[in-house]
N, C-alpha and C positions, 0 to 999 in steps of 0.2 A: 571484509567489502561485505556490505546485503545489495544482492540483489535487489529491487523492489519491481514488477510489472501488474501494468497499466492494461484495461484491456473494458473495450465497449468506449463510451459514451469516455468512460473512465482520461480517454487518450485524447479527446479531445478539445477538455480539461489543463490536458496539459504535455500538448504540441507533440509529446511519443510516447512513444513504446513501457520504456525501462529505461531507468539507473540506479547509477551499484552509489550508498553512500557508503560511511567512515564509523565508527565509530559512534551505534548506532544499541544504547544499552538494550532496547524493550522496544513495546509495539506501540504505545504511547508516546514516548519521544524521538520513536524515527515519526512517525504521524505529527507533530506537530512542529518538523522539518522539515516534509512534505508541503505542510500547511503555506511555512514562510517559503519554501521557492518558487510553489502552487497555487498561490491568494483566492484563483475560481477551481482549487478542490478544496477549497473551505465546509465550502455550501453543501457538496455530491457529497447522497448515502450510497451508503459502497461498504462491502461485509470482505474481511481479511482472511487471507489461510495463507500458513507459513508454514509452509514448506509442507505442500497439497498439505494441507491438516488444515482445517476450518476452527478458525478460533473467535470466541467476543467476549473475550476477557482477556490484560493489560500479560504480555503475552515475554516474557525476557530470550532477546537475539544473538546469537553466537559469532560468528564470521563465521562464511560462510552459506550461510540461512538467504533465502528468499523468497520474498513474501508479495503475494500478491490481491493485489482492489481488482474488485470484483462489484463488476453494476447492482445494480440487484435481478431478477432472475423469475418471471415472469414464466406463469403456464405457459399449459397448449394441451 
């Protein structure tokens, strides 16, 4: 089971803060599944973190991983 957490405006697009999904091989597969489940998410810009580490490329997921979808950060 992979736990996915949504932050900021992404919670508005999904209507929830968290979701748990089974049988997720990697982050590319996970994103496809999330876009099917939450069509409003497909057009959103966000960054991914897997187990508290920011990623920029497809990453293998294992049971128990936590994936965070983070909206773009703005400087201040």
